[in-house]
N, C-alpha and C positions, 0 to 999 in steps of 0.2 A: 305742533308746540309744547308739547310735556313728553317727556323721557318717553319709550315704550313702554307699556303695559303700567306707568303711574297713573292713577284713578285723579279726577278732577273733583274738587271740594263741590264744586258747584255740580245742583242736579241738571243744568242745563250747561251742555260742553259748549267752550265756546268754538262761532261758525266767524266764515269769514263774513256771512252776515251781521254779525257783533257788532256794537259802535265802539269809540275810540271809547270813554267812558268805561264799558265793559272792559275792553283790552285791561285797560288802565291798571283798574279797580284790581281785576285777578290775575296781572301779573307783576304789574308794577316794575321795578328796576329792574327784571330780567328779561322785559319786553326787546328790549334792544340789546344783544349781545353777542360780542364775534366769537367767535368757535370756542377758545381757547380759554373763552371766560364763560363759557357755557360749561365745559367740559367741566371745570371747577367749579360751579355749581352743580351736576350732578356727583362731586366725586365728593364734595361735602355732607351731599343727601346721601348717599351710600355710606358715607364714615355714620351718619349718625343714625343711620338704620341700622349698622354692624355696633354699636356703643347698646343700643336699644339691647341686640339679640344675646350680644357677648359679653358684652360691661366694659366701660371707655378703659381699664387694665387691659384686658388683652391688646383692645384694638391700638390701643398707646404700643403698647409689646412689638407686633406684626408694624409698626409706623419704624420702631428702632430696627430692626430687622428689614426695613427696604421694602416691606413684601407691597405688591399692587391688590390695594384692596379691593378692586373692581374684581379681580381674580379670584379671594376667598370666597366658598359659596357657605 
């Protein structure tokens, strides 16, 4: 239910035994997404991580250059 390597904010990860309420509280609108929507969510998470690491101006410059943020290490 999470991107590989992404930590859960909960002390107990969600499992198939989790209640519907637990799923809705934890995942909210991300519970049911198409592949394209989920890729968009992951891209925005990656973008925010890069902004925290390198700054918004640098990330904006990379976007203007047409660079794929997923390929920046």
